[in-house]
C-alpha positions in Angstrom: 110.4 100.7 103.4 108.6 103.5 105.2 106.7 106.4 103.6 109.5 108.9 103.8 112.0 106.5 102.2 109.5 105.8 99.3 109.0 109.5 98.8 112.8 109.9 98.6 113.0 107.2 96.0 110.3 108.7 93.8 111.8 112.2 94.0 115.2 110.9 93.2 113.8 109.0 90.2 111.9 112.1 89.0 114.9 114.5 89.3 117.2 112.0 87.6 114.8 111.7 84.6 114.4 115.4 84.4 118.1 116.1 84.6 119.0 113.6 82.0 116.6 115.2 79.5 117.2 118.9 80.3 120.8 119.4 81.3 124.2 118.6 79.8 126.2 115.9 81.6 129.7 114.9 81.6 129.9 111.6 83.6 127.6 112.8 86.5 124.2 111.3 87.1 122.9 114.7 88.2 124.1 118.2 87.5 124.9 120.5 90.4 121.5 122.3 90.3 119.6 119.0 90.3 121.8 117.6 93.0 121.1 120.7 95.1 117.3 120.2 94.5 117.5 116.6 95.5 119.4 117.4 98.7 116.9 120.1 99.5 114.0 117.6 98.9 115.6 115.0 101.2 116.1 117.6 103.9 112.5 118.7 103.7 111.3 115.0 103.8 113.6 114.3 106.8 112.0 117.2 108.7 108.4 116.6 107.6 106.1 117.5 110.5 103.8 114.6 109.5 106.5 112.0 109.5 105.4 108.5 108.2 101.8 109.5 108.4 102.1 112.0 105.6 100.3 111.9 102.3 102.2 112.7 99.1 103.5 116.3 99.0 101.0 117.3 96.3 98.1 116.5 98.7 99.7 118.2 101.7 98.3 121.4 103.2 101.7 122.3 104.6 104.0 123.9 102.0 107.4 123.4 103.4 109.4 124.2 100.2 110.7 127.7 99.7 109.2 129.5 96.7 112.4 129.1 94.5 112.6 125.3 95.2 108.9 124.9 94.9 109.1 126.3 91.3 112.0 123.9 90.5 110.2 120.8 91.8 107.0 121.8 90.0 108.9 122.0 86.7 110.4 118.5 87.4 107.0 117.0 88.3 105.2 118.7 85.4 107.7 117.2 82.9 108.3 113.8 84.5 104.8 113.1 85.9 103.2 111.9 82.6 106.3 109.9 81.7 106.8 108.3 85.1 104.2 105.5 84.4 106.3 104.3 81.4 109.7 104.6 83.1 109.0 103.5 86.7 105.5 102.2 86.6 105.4 100.7 90.1 106.7 103.9 91.7 104.3 106.0 89.7 101.2 103.9 90.7 102.2 103.7 94.3 102.8 107.5 94.4 99.4 108.2 92.8 97.3 106.0 95.2 99.0 107.0 98.5 
């Protein structure tokens, strides 16, 4: 699995955790807003100028998210970040060290 695919996995896991805890669900895994955020994140990762040589987005000097989406993903990461080690430990450790 390449770097972009790992980043997509982590962002998908994080958004799913956040959405389950913060939004009402019927039978969907993600609400429409979180699905929109996930699709946006995937699009940004697919068009990352650094490609597979990228660091994690938090370490990147290029800010490719629009301000509205940047605020949304920050809220997700602020909530999920401390919990990620308990829910998806391997993903969390790999994300922190790379």
